[in-house]
GUNUVO-382816 format. One record per residue (C-alpha): residue in one letter; chain; y, z, x. Coordinates in nm, 2 decimals, always signed. Example, Ala and Ser with C-alpha at 12.3 -4.5 7.8 and 13.67 -1.06 7.14 Angstrom:
BEGIN
<a; A; <-0.45; +0.78; +1.23>>
<s; A; <-0.11; +0.71; +1.37>>
***
This chain:
BEGIN
<m; A; <-2.02; +2.62; +1.70>>
<k; A; <-1.64; +2.57; +1.66>>
<q; A; <-1.50; +2.67; +1.33>>
<i; A; <-1.31; +2.36; +1.22>>
<q; A; <-0.96; +2.39; +1.07>>
<i; A; <-0.73; +2.13; +0.91>>
<g; A; <-0.52; +2.09; +1.22>>
<d; A; <-0.82; +1.99; +1.43>>
<y; A; <-0.76; +1.63; +1.34>>
<l; A; <-0.52; +1.62; +1.63>>
<f; A; <-0.80; +1.64; +1.89>>
<m; A; <-1.05; +1.46; +1.68>>
<s; A; <-1.27; +1.21; +1.87>>
<c; A; <-1.46; +0.92; +1.72>>
<d; A; <-1.81; +1.04; +1.84>>
<e; A; <-1.98; +1.24; +2.11>>
<k; A; <-1.95; +0.97; +2.36>>
<d; A; <-1.58; +0.94; +2.30>>
<k; A; <-1.55; +1.32; +2.33>>
<k; A; <-1.73; +1.33; +2.66>>
<n; A; <-1.48; +1.08; +2.80>>
<i; A; <-1.19; +1.32; +2.74>>
<v; A; <-1.05; +1.41; +3.08>>
<n; A; <-0.86; +1.73; +2.98>>
<d; A; <-1.11; +2.02; +2.95>>
<f; A; <-0.90; +2.21; +2.70>>
<i; A; <-0.87; +1.91; +2.47>>
<k; A; <-1.24; +1.83; +2.52>>
<n; A; <-1.33; +2.19; +2.42>>
<e; A; <-1.10; +2.18; +2.11>>
<s; A; <-1.21; +1.83; +2.00>>
<v; A; <-1.43; +1.77; +1.70>>
<t; A; <-1.60; +1.44; +1.61>>
<f; A; <-1.50; +1.23; +1.32>>
<l; A; <-1.83; +1.31; +1.13>>
<e; A; <-1.79; +1.68; +1.20>>
<y; A; <-1.43; +1.68; +1.06>>
<y; A; <-1.54; +1.46; +0.77>>
<q; A; <-1.82; +1.71; +0.68>>
<f; A; <-1.57; +1.99; +0.70>>
<l; A; <-1.34; +1.81; +0.45>>
<l; A; <-1.63; +1.77; +0.20>>
<n; A; <-1.74; +2.14; +0.25>>
<g; A; <-1.41; +2.30; +0.15>>
<g; A; <-1.16; +2.12; +0.38>>
<f; A; <-1.01; +1.92; +0.10>>
<d; A; <-0.96; +2.24; -0.10>>
<e; A; <-0.79; +2.40; +0.21>>
<l; A; <-0.57; +2.09; +0.26>>
<e; A; <-0.46; +2.10; -0.11>>
<k; A; <-0.38; +2.47; -0.08>>
<q; A; <-0.17; +2.41; +0.23>>
<l; A; <+0.02; +2.13; +0.05>>
<f; A; <+0.09; +2.35; -0.25>>
<e; A; <+0.22; +2.63; -0.03>>
<h; A; <+0.44; +2.40; +0.18>>
<f; A; <+0.60; +2.22; -0.12>>
<k; A; <+0.61; +2.54; -0.33>>
<i; A; <+0.41; +2.42; -0.63>>
<k; A; <+0.12; +2.58; -0.81>>
<k; A; <-0.05; +2.26; -0.91>>
<w; A; <-0.01; +1.89; -0.90>>
<p; A; <+0.24; +1.75; -1.16>>
<s; A; <+0.11; +1.53; -1.44>>
<i; A; <+0.19; +1.20; -1.27>>
<t; A; <+0.09; +0.84; -1.32>>
<n; A; <+0.06; +0.56; -1.07>>
<d; A; <+0.38; +0.41; -1.20>>
<d; A; <+0.55; +0.75; -1.16>>
<i; A; <+0.44; +0.75; -0.80>>
<i; A; <+0.58; +0.41; -0.73>>
<c; A; <+0.92; +0.51; -0.88>>
<s; A; <+0.92; +0.83; -0.67>>
<i; A; <+0.81; +0.71; -0.33>>
<l; A; <+0.91; +0.34; -0.30>>
<p; A; <+1.28; +0.28; -0.22>>
<k; A; <+1.44; -0.05; -0.32>>
<s; A; <+1.70; -0.03; -0.04>>
<e; A; <+1.78; +0.18; +0.27>>
<p; A; <+2.05; +0.38; +0.08>>
<d; A; <+1.78; +0.44; -0.19>>
<r; A; <+1.54; +0.57; +0.07>>
<i; A; <+1.80; +0.81; +0.20>>
<n; A; <+1.87; +0.94; -0.15>>
<k; A; <+1.50; +0.97; -0.24>>
<r; A; <+1.45; +1.19; +0.07>>
<k; A; <+1.70; +1.44; -0.07>>
<k; A; <+1.48; +1.50; -0.37>>
<k; A; <+1.18; +1.73; -0.39>>
<d; A; <+0.98; +1.50; -0.62>>
<y; A; <+0.97; +1.23; -0.34>>
<y; A; <+0.77; +1.47; -0.12>>
<i; A; <+0.54; +1.60; -0.40>>
<a; A; <+0.46; +1.24; -0.52>>
<n; A; <+0.39; +1.14; -0.16>>
<a; A; <+0.17; +1.44; -0.10>>
<y; A; <-0.02; +1.38; -0.42>>
<c; A; <-0.06; +1.01; -0.33>>
<a; A; <-0.18; +1.10; +0.02>>
<f; A; <-0.43; +1.36; -0.10>>
<d; A; <-0.56; +1.12; -0.37>>
<v; A; <-0.61; +0.84; -0.12>>
<l; A; <-0.80; +1.06; +0.12>>
<k; A; <-1.04; +1.18; -0.15>>
<q; A; <-1.10; +0.83; -0.28>>
<i; A; <-1.18; +0.69; +0.07>>
<y; A; <-1.37; +0.99; +0.22>>
<s; A; <-1.63; +1.05; -0.05>>
<l; A; <-1.97; +1.20; -0.01>>
<e; A; <-2.13; +0.86; -0.08>>
<l; A; <-1.94; +0.71; +0.22>>
<y; A; <-2.03; +1.00; +0.44>>
<n; A; <-2.40; +0.96; +0.36>>
<q; A; <-2.37; +0.59; +0.46>>
<l; A; <-2.19; +0.66; +0.79>>
<k; A; <-2.38; +0.96; +0.93>>
<n; A; <-2.68; +0.76; +1.04>>
<i; A; <-2.52; +0.45; +1.18>>
<s; A; <-2.34; +0.36; +1.50>>
<s; A; <-1.98; +0.47; +1.54>>
<t; A; <-1.89; +0.10; +1.59>>
<y; A; <-1.91; +0.08; +1.21>>
<y; A; <-1.69; +0.38; +1.13>>
<f; A; <-1.43; +0.36; +1.40>>
<t; A; <-1.18; +0.22; +1.16>>
<y; A; <-1.24; +0.51; +0.92>>
<y; A; <-1.18; +0.75; +1.21>>
<l; A; <-0.84; +0.58; +1.28>>
<i; A; <-0.74; +0.58; +0.91>>
<l; A; <-0.82; +0.95; +0.87>>
<k; A; <-0.63; +1.05; +1.18>>
<n; A; <-0.32; +0.84; +1.09>>
<i; A; <-0.30; +0.97; +0.73>>
<m; A; <-0.34; +1.33; +0.85>>
<m; A; <-0.07; +1.28; +1.11>>
<d; A; <+0.16; +1.14; +0.84>>
<i; A; <+0.10; +1.43; +0.61>>
<d; A; <+0.23; +1.66; +0.88>>
<q; A; <+0.53; +1.43; +0.92>>
<l; A; <+0.59; +1.44; +0.55>>
<k; A; <+0.59; +1.82; +0.56>>
<n; A; <+0.83; +1.82; +0.86>>
<l; A; <+1.06; +1.58; +0.68>>
<y; A; <+1.06; +1.81; +0.38>>
<s; A; <+1.14; +2.11; +0.60>>
<n; A; <+1.42; +1.92; +0.77>>
<l; A; <+1.60; +1.77; +0.47>>
<i; A; <+1.52; +2.00; +0.18>>
<e; A; <+1.49; +2.34; +0.36>>
<n; A; <+1.73; +2.27; +0.65>>
<d; A; <+1.46; +2.39; +0.89>>
<f; A; <+1.44; +2.18; +1.21>>
<r; A; <+1.19; +2.38; +1.41>>
<y; A; <+0.96; +2.07; +1.38>>
<p; A; <+1.17; +1.75; +1.37>>
<a; A; <+1.02; +1.47; +1.17>>
<s; A; <+0.96; +1.12; +1.32>>
<v; A; <+0.88; +0.89; +1.03>>
<n; A; <+1.07; +0.57; +1.11>>
<r; A; <+0.81; +0.40; +1.33>>
<p; A; <+0.88; +0.03; +1.37>>
<i; A; <+0.58; -0.19; +1.43>>
<h; A; <+0.58; -0.37; +1.77>>
<t; A; <+0.54; -0.75; +1.78>>
<m; A; <+0.23; -0.71; +2.00>>
<e; A; <+0.07; -0.51; +1.72>>
<l; A; <+0.16; -0.79; +1.48>>
<h; A; <+0.00; -1.05; +1.70>>
<n; A; <-0.32; -0.85; +1.71>>
<v; A; <-0.31; -0.84; +1.33>>
<l; A; <-0.28; -1.22; +1.34>>
<r; A; <-0.59; -1.23; +1.56>>
<q; A; <-0.78; -1.01; +1.32>>
<a; A; <-0.69; -1.24; +1.03>>
<v; A; <-0.79; -1.55; +1.22>>
<y; A; <-1.11; -1.43; +1.39>>
<g; A; <-1.21; -1.14; +1.17>>
<n; A; <-1.26; -0.78; +1.29>>
<i; A; <-1.61; -0.82; +1.44>>
<s; A; <-1.55; -1.09; +1.71>>
<f; A; <-1.48; -1.12; +2.08>>
<h; A; <-1.13; -1.26; +2.00>>
<s; A; <-0.98; -0.97; +1.80>>
<f; A; <-0.96; -0.60; +1.78>>
<a; A; <-1.13; -0.34; +1.56>>
<d; A; <-0.80; -0.14; +1.53>>
<y; A; <-0.63; -0.15; +1.19>>
<e; A; <-0.25; -0.15; +1.13>>
<t; A; <-0.10; +0.02; +0.83>>
<a; A; <+0.24; -0.15; +0.82>>
<a; A; <+0.15; -0.52; +0.87>>
<p; A; <-0.03; -0.54; +0.53>>
<i; A; <+0.31; -0.47; +0.36>>
<a; A; <+0.39; -0.84; +0.43>>
<v; A; <+0.07; -0.94; +0.25>>
<i; A; <+0.16; -0.71; -0.04>>
<r; A; <+0.49; -0.90; -0.08>>
<q; A; <+0.32; -1.23; -0.06>>
<i; A; <+0.06; -1.13; -0.32>>
<i; A; <+0.33; -1.04; -0.58>>
<e; A; <+0.55; -1.34; -0.50>>
<l; A; <+0.27; -1.61; -0.51>>
<r; A; <+0.09; -1.45; -0.80>>
<i; A; <+0.40; -1.45; -1.03>>
<r; A; <+0.52; -1.79; -0.91>>
<r; A; <+0.18; -1.95; -0.97>>
<a; A; <+0.14; -1.77; -1.30>>
<i; A; <+0.45; -1.94; -1.45>>
<g; A; <+0.37; -2.26; -1.26>>
<v; A; <+0.70; -2.29; -1.07>>
<l; A; <+0.70; -2.27; -0.69>>
<g; A; <+1.05; -2.38; -0.62>>
<y; A; <+1.27; -2.69; -0.64>>
<i; A; <+1.23; -3.04; -0.50>>
<d; A; <+1.48; -3.33; -0.45>>
<e; A; <+1.27; -3.63; -0.54>>
<s; A; <+1.50; -3.87; -0.37>>
<s; A; <+1.44; -3.71; -0.03>>
<n; A; <+1.13; -3.49; -0.10>>
<n; A; <+1.31; -3.19; +0.04>>
<i; A; <+1.19; -2.86; -0.10>>
<y; A; <+1.43; -2.58; -0.18>>
<p; A; <+1.35; -2.22; -0.24>>
<l; A; <+1.36; -2.03; -0.57>>
<k; A; <+1.47; -1.67; -0.52>>
<m; A; <+1.23; -1.41; -0.65>>
<t; A; <+1.53; -1.20; -0.77>>
<k; A; <+1.61; -1.48; -1.01>>
<v; A; <+1.25; -1.51; -1.12>>
<f; A; <+1.24; -1.14; -1.20>>
<e; A; <+1.57; -1.16; -1.39>>
<i; A; <+1.45; -1.45; -1.61>>
<i; A; <+1.10; -1.31; -1.68>>
<k; A; <+1.24; -0.97; -1.78>>
<q; A; <+1.42; -1.15; -2.07>>
<y; A; <+1.08; -1.22; -2.23>>
<p; A; <+0.89; -0.90; -2.32>>
<d; A; <+0.59; -1.10; -2.46>>
<i; A; <+0.47; -1.20; -2.11>>
<i; A; <+0.22; -0.93; -2.03>>
<f; A; <+0.13; -0.81; -1.68>>
<p; A; <-0.14; -0.56; -1.59>>
<n; A; <+0.13; -0.36; -1.42>>
<h; A; <+0.48; -0.33; -1.57>>
<l; A; <+0.71; -0.59; -1.42>>
<t; A; <+0.96; -0.32; -1.33>>
<y; A; <+0.71; -0.16; -1.09>>
<l; A; <+0.60; -0.49; -0.94>>
<e; A; <+0.97; -0.57; -0.87>>
<r; A; <+1.01; -0.23; -0.70>>
<i; A; <+0.71; -0.29; -0.48>>
<y; A; <+0.85; -0.63; -0.39>>
<q; A; <+1.19; -0.49; -0.30>>
<w; A; <+1.03; -0.21; -0.10>>
<s; A; <+0.82; -0.46; +0.10>>
<n; A; <+1.13; -0.66; +0.18>>
<l; A; <+1.26; -0.36; +0.37>>
<y; A; <+0.97; -0.40; +0.61>>
<i; A; <+0.99; -0.78; +0.62>>
<h; A; <+1.35; -0.78; +0.73>>
<s; A; <+1.35; -0.46; +0.95>>
<g; A; <+0.99; -0.41; +1.07>>
<k; A; <+1.02; -0.05; +0.95>>
<g; A; <+0.70; +0.09; +0.82>>
<d; A; <+0.63; +0.37; +0.58>>
<f; A; <+0.37; +0.65; +0.54>>
<a; A; <+0.01; +0.55; +0.61>>
<w; A; <-0.13; +0.61; +0.27>>
<i; A; <+0.10; +0.39; +0.08>>
<t; A; <-0.07; +0.06; +0.16>>
<f; A; <-0.40; +0.20; +0.05>>
<f; A; <-0.25; +0.32; -0.28>>
<l; A; <-0.09; -0.02; -0.34>>
<e; A; <-0.40; -0.22; -0.26>>
<k; A; <-0.58; -0.05; -0.54>>
<y; A; <-0.28; -0.06; -0.77>>
<l; A; <-0.25; -0.44; -0.73>>
<r; A; <-0.62; -0.53; -0.79>>
<p; A; <-0.58; -0.60; -1.16>>
<l; A; <-0.29; -0.84; -1.08>>
<s; A; <-0.49; -1.03; -0.82>>
<f; A; <-0.83; -1.04; -0.98>>
<g; A; <-0.77; -1.01; -1.36>>
<d; A; <-1.04; -0.87; -1.58>>
<r; A; <-1.38; -0.95; -1.72>>
<k; A; <-1.37; -1.15; -2.04>>
<k; A; <-1.55; -1.07; -2.36>>
<d; A; <-1.82; -1.33; -2.29>>
<g; A; <-1.89; -1.17; -1.95>>
<n; A; <-1.72; -1.43; -1.74>>
<w; A; <-1.45; -1.33; -1.49>>
<s; A; <-1.10; -1.49; -1.48>>
<f; A; <-0.81; -1.39; -1.25>>
<k; A; <-0.59; -1.59; -1.49>>
<n; A; <-0.61; -1.33; -1.77>>
<a; A; <-0.42; -1.08; -1.56>>
<i; A; <-0.11; -1.24; -1.70>>
<t; A; <-0.08; -1.35; -2.06>>
<v; A; <+0.20; -1.55; -2.22>>
<t; A; <+0.26; -1.79; -2.50>>
<k; A; <+0.32; -2.16; -2.43>>
<e; A; <+0.66; -2.13; -2.59>>
<t; A; <+0.77; -1.85; -2.36>>
<l; A; <+0.63; -2.02; -2.06>>
<d; A; <+0.83; -2.34; -2.15>>
<n; A; <+1.14; -2.12; -2.20>>
<i; A; <+1.10; -1.96; -1.86>>
<k; A; <+1.06; -2.30; -1.69>>
<q; A; <+1.37; -2.43; -1.86>>
<d; A; <+1.57; -2.12; -1.76>>
<i; A; <+1.47; -2.18; -1.40>>
<q; A; <+1.56; -2.55; -1.43>>
<n; A; <+1.90; -2.45; -1.56>>
<l; A; <+1.97; -2.25; -1.24>>
<n; A; <+1.96; -2.58; -1.04>>
<p; A; <+1.99; -2.88; -1.28>>
<n; A; <+2.04; -3.13; -1.00>>
<l; A; <+1.69; -3.07; -0.86>>
<q; A; <+1.34; -3.10; -1.01>>
<l; A; <+1.10; -2.81; -1.04>>
<l; A; <+0.82; -2.80; -0.79>>
<t; A; <+0.53; -2.70; -1.02>>
<c; A; <+0.16; -2.62; -1.02>>
<d; A; <-0.08; -2.56; -1.31>>
<p; A; <+0.01; -2.22; -1.46>>
<e; A; <-0.24; -1.95; -1.34>>
<c; A; <-0.21; -1.74; -1.66>>
<e; A; <-0.38; -1.71; -1.99>>
<l; A; <-0.20; -1.88; -2.27>>
<t; A; <-0.20; -1.70; -2.61>>
<e; A; <-0.10; -1.78; -2.96>>
<r; A; <+0.24; -1.67; -3.07>>
<q; A; <+0.23; -1.36; -3.29>>
<d; A; <+0.51; -1.38; -3.55>>
***
């Protein structure tokens, strides 16, 4: 039986049927199935991957790092910021830690036990996710060698724009669902960045109850820039978010780079942010056992009124386009 190594993800096939269809005999002989590679990770492969990351980035252990620290280290607010981040070692270490943590969270023993006795139809997406994250880990290592160690033996290729055909397939998945004859089972790591941006924007707008402006004489609707919303809210420290507003703003700015350029990022980032943003989207269980997404954001009525007035003052000739505030109102603490 082949002794599996970390790099064997390159020739990994989804299942035995997929492996038999490989035309090249060398690749077929070198190929391992997804479940074989998954089992290898659980039986010491994760330890080997961690060891390789430590050696490549020249660290003895992972730094003491929070999710907020990761966001500050790996998410650029602009393209010049991205260039500057890639000149710093902590960018690579934070990304490596994030990638490793995402892999271990997804590919658990519990999931393996669920997948090993079912059709590959149900774990095809897990196969793609694993392969893409492992490929991007190697690209991260190459980028570190190129820009930090000035070693260009293995040039990095990390600026992969998403094609519009892929975007349309994501649209079909959203409309029809994954398991249908009208869409595809393949997943796309970059397209969810647009959803991440929309989550933050709509969640904050609806929390304060202001969606934009409206000219009541013509019923024309005018936009309210999120940059202004962030500026105003940051003036009121008593409005409480599950994630600090500074980090939500950074995520929003990072997502704008994708929206306006179509340029993606490392495969693990969207998985990390999906978990990070759950408290913002879903809120928390209340003391009486009920669940309320509104309690993710708490604010006093006085502060909420002040925020609305500040937004109104930006455009006094128009009226506010409002909705019921989706937040939890609290009593003022003097």
